[in-house]
C-alpha positions as CSV (number, residue, x, y, z in Angstrom):
1,M,2.2,-11.8,-1.5
2,H,-0.6,-9.6,-0.1
3,L,-3.2,-9.7,-2.9
4,L,-6.5,-8.1,-3.8
5,L,-9.2,-10.5,-4.9
6,V,-11.9,-8.8,-6.9
7,E,-14.8,-11.4,-7.7
8,D,-18.5,-11.1,-7.4
9,D,-18.9,-15.0,-7.4
10,S,-18.5,-15.6,-3.7
11,E,-17.8,-19.6,-3.7
12,L,-15.2,-19.2,-6.3
13,A,-13.8,-16.0,-4.3
14,R,-14.1,-18.2,-0.9
15,Q,-12.1,-21.1,-2.8
16,T,-9.3,-19.1,-4.7
17,S,-8.6,-17.1,-1.6
18,L,-8.3,-20.7,0.4
19,W,-5.9,-21.9,-2.4
20,L,-3.7,-18.7,-2.1
21,S,-3.8,-19.3,1.9
22,E,-2.0,-22.5,1.2
23,A,0.3,-20.9,-1.2
24,G,1.4,-19.0,1.6
25,H,-0.5,-15.6,0.2
26,T,-2.5,-13.4,2.1
27,S,-5.9,-11.6,0.6
28,V,-8.3,-9.3,1.1
29,W,-11.7,-10.5,-0.9
30,R,-14.0,-7.5,-2.4
31,D,-17.2,-8.1,-5.0
32,K,-17.4,-5.0,-6.6
33,G,-15.4,-2.5,-8.5
34,R,-15.7,0.5,-6.3
35,T,-15.5,-1.4,-3.3
36,A,-11.8,-2.2,-4.9
37,L,-10.8,1.1,-5.8
38,I,-11.5,1.9,-2.4
39,A,-9.2,-0.9,-0.3
40,L,-6.9,-0.3,-2.9
41,S,-6.3,3.7,-1.4
42,Q,-6.7,2.4,2.2
43,E,-4.5,-0.8,1.9
44,A,-0.9,-1.4,0.3
45,F,-1.2,-4.9,-2.2
46,D,1.3,-6.5,-4.5
47,A,-0.6,-7.6,-7.2
48,V,-4.7,-7.6,-8.0
49,I,-6.7,-10.5,-9.0
50,L,-9.5,-9.3,-11.1
51,D,-12.6,-10.6,-12.6
52,V,-14.1,-8.7,-15.5
53,G,-17.8,-9.3,-15.7
54,L,-18.2,-7.4,-12.3
55,P,-22.0,-5.7,-11.3
56,D,-21.1,-2.6,-10.8
57,M,-18.2,-1.6,-13.4
58,D,-16.7,-4.0,-15.8
59,G,-13.0,-5.5,-14.9
60,F,-11.5,-3.3,-17.1
61,E,-13.3,0.0,-16.4
62,V,-11.9,-0.4,-12.8
63,V,-8.1,-1.2,-14.5
64,E,-8.4,1.9,-16.4
65,Q,-9.4,3.9,-13.0
66,M,-6.3,2.4,-11.0
67,R,-4.2,3.3,-13.6
68,A,-5.0,6.5,-13.5
69,R,-5.1,7.1,-9.8
70,G,-1.4,6.0,-10.1
71,F,-1.7,2.6,-9.0
72,G,1.2,0.7,-10.8
73,L,0.8,-2.7,-9.4
74,P,0.0,-5.8,-11.5
75,V,-3.4,-6.8,-12.6
76,L,-4.2,-10.3,-13.3
77,F,-7.4,-10.8,-15.0
78,L,-9.5,-13.7,-14.2
79,T,-12.5,-13.8,-16.9
80,A,-15.1,-16.5,-18.7
81,R,-14.3,-14.5,-21.7
82,D,-11.5,-16.1,-24.0
83,N,-12.1,-14.2,-27.3
84,V,-9.2,-12.2,-28.9
85,N,-10.8,-8.7,-28.6
86,D,-11.5,-8.9,-24.8
87,R,-7.7,-10.0,-24.2
88,V,-6.6,-7.2,-26.0
89,R,-8.7,-4.9,-24.7
90,G,-8.0,-6.0,-20.8
91,L,-3.9,-5.6,-21.9
92,K,-4.5,-2.1,-23.4
93,A,-6.5,-0.8,-20.7
94,G,-3.7,-1.8,-18.2
95,G,-3.9,-5.1,-17.5
96,D,-0.2,-7.3,-17.4
97,D,-1.9,-11.2,-17.8
98,Y,-5.1,-13.1,-18.3
99,V,-6.7,-16.7,-16.9
100,T,-9.6,-17.9,-18.2
101,K,-12.2,-19.7,-16.4
102,P,-12.5,-22.3,-15.4
103,F,-8.9,-21.9,-14.8
104,A,-6.3,-24.6,-12.5
105,V,-5.1,-23.4,-9.3
106,E,-1.5,-24.3,-10.7
107,E,-1.9,-22.0,-13.6
108,L,-3.2,-19.7,-11.7
109,M,0.1,-19.7,-8.8
110,A,2.6,-19.7,-12.0
111,R,0.8,-16.5,-13.2
112,L,1.1,-14.9,-10.1
113,E,4.9,-16.0,-9.3
114,A,5.3,-14.7,-13.2
115,L,3.6,-11.5,-12.9
116,Q,5.9,-11.0,-9.4
117,R,9.0,-11.7,-11.2
118,R,8.9,-8.9,-13.9
119,S,7.0,-6.2,-11.9
120,G,10.3,-7.0,-9.4
121,S,7.4,-6.5,-6.7
122,T,8.5,-7.0,-2.9
123,P,5.9,-8.0,-0.1
124,A,3.9,-5.1,0.9
125,P,5.0,-3.3,4.1
126,S,3.3,-4.2,7.3
127,A,0.3,-1.7,8.1
128,R,1.7,0.4,10.6
129,T,-0.3,2.5,13.1
130,L,0.7,5.9,14.9
131,G,-1.8,6.3,17.6
132,K,-4.8,6.6,16.0
133,W,-3.3,6.8,12.8
134,T,-2.9,4.3,10.1
135,L,-0.1,4.7,7.8
136,D,-1.0,4.5,3.8
137,P,2.3,3.4,2.3
138,I,0.8,4.4,-1.2
139,K,-0.5,7.8,-0.5
140,R,1.9,8.6,1.8
141,R,-0.7,9.6,4.2
142,L,-2.1,9.1,7.4
143,R,-5.7,7.9,7.9
144,S,-8.1,7.5,10.5
145,G,-11.5,6.6,9.7
146,D,-12.8,10.1,7.0
147,E,-9.7,12.4,8.4
148,S,-6.6,12.1,6.6
149,V,-3.2,13.7,6.2
150,E,-1.0,14.5,3.6
151,L,2.2,14.2,4.2
152,Q,5.6,15.8,2.4
153,P,8.0,13.6,1.2
154,R,10.8,14.2,3.2
155,E,8.3,14.4,5.9
156,W,7.3,10.8,5.2
157,T,10.4,9.6,5.3
158,L,11.4,11.3,8.4
159,L,8.6,9.4,10.0
160,E,9.6,6.0,8.2
161,V,12.5,6.4,9.9
162,M,11.8,7.0,13.1
163,L,9.1,4.4,13.1
164,A,12.1,1.8,12.1
165,N,13.7,2.5,15.0
166,E,10.4,3.1,17.3
167,G,11.8,3.2,21.5
168,R,15.6,4.4,19.9
169,I,16.7,8.2,20.6
170,L,17.6,9.2,17.3
171,T,20.3,12.0,17.2
172,K,20.2,15.0,14.4
173,K,23.2,13.9,13.0
174,F,21.7,10.1,12.1
175,L,18.5,12.0,11.0
176,L,20.5,14.3,8.7
177,E,22.2,11.2,7.4
178,K,18.9,9.3,7.1
179,V,16.6,11.6,5.7
180,W,18.4,14.3,3.9
181,D,22.0,12.6,3.3
182,I,23.7,15.3,5.1
183,Q,27.0,13.5,6.3
184,F,27.6,16.5,8.3
185,D,26.2,18.9,10.8
186,P,25.0,22.3,8.8
187,G,24.7,23.9,11.6
188,T,20.7,24.7,10.5
189,N,17.5,23.8,12.3
190,V,16.3,21.8,9.6
191,V,15.5,18.3,11.8
192,D,14.1,20.6,14.8
193,A,11.5,22.5,12.0
194,M,10.2,19.3,10.3
195,I,9.6,17.7,13.5
196,C,7.6,21.1,14.6
197,R,5.6,20.1,11.6
198,L,5.2,16.7,12.0
199,R,3.5,17.3,15.6
200,R,1.4,19.9,14.0
201,K,-0.2,17.5,11.9
202,I,-0.3,14.1,13.8
203,D,-0.6,15.1,17.5
204,A,-3.9,15.6,18.7
205,P,-4.2,19.2,20.8
206,G,-3.4,19.0,24.1
207,A,-2.1,15.3,24.0
208,V,1.1,14.0,24.7
209,S,3.3,14.3,21.4
210,H,4.3,11.1,19.6
211,L,7.6,12.6,18.8
212,Q,9.5,13.3,22.0
213,T,12.3,15.7,22.4
214,I,15.2,14.2,24.9
215,R,17.4,17.4,25.3
216,G,21.0,17.1,24.3
217,K,20.4,14.0,22.6
218,G,17.7,14.1,19.9
219,Y,14.6,12.5,19.9
220,V,12.3,9.4,19.8
221,I,8.8,8.5,18.6
222,Q,6.4,6.3,20.6
223,A,3.7,4.6,17.8
224,L,1.5,3.7,20.1
225,P,-0.8,6.0,22.4
């Protein structure tokens, strides 16, 4: 699993990150609620391990903002608060499970595995790049520094299909089947039109396009500059 660890105790965060790594997981550490929310918008995670007692906002508020922004990934609270009211509040805010500090590493790992089973989650896709762009699979957009490009669902699907076949020439028939679920050529220029739309969104003016037309054959994508 790829996990976002939100914990303001640097030593506990270091130790927890080590445990996660030894168990075969990867993690990103943030020590504040606001920076955790930013990380969620920039990278795909399988679950969040979230401390309740953060310096800028408590974990309950963080998970409320996560849910309001459409992030549905599982949240496991870490907290020194063990009273029933706090546990109920955390679950009502949108949390999925609770581990009370101090905790045994075996319990933490078991609860993470249970969360993954209940959510049916699969490992997050590896980060992909397209020239200067980084693909954001959660928001379905491209990011480069402060710049971002929103993609329509069909545009995103077309880009995913092409990146999955990077370097291969893809025919219009293949793209119609994979992106539009059309099993025949309807005689329209729908593929050409969407390729043009993607070019306008992702290519730098005057630069060689990432999406190349191979006359009489189809299209090919080159992800690297």
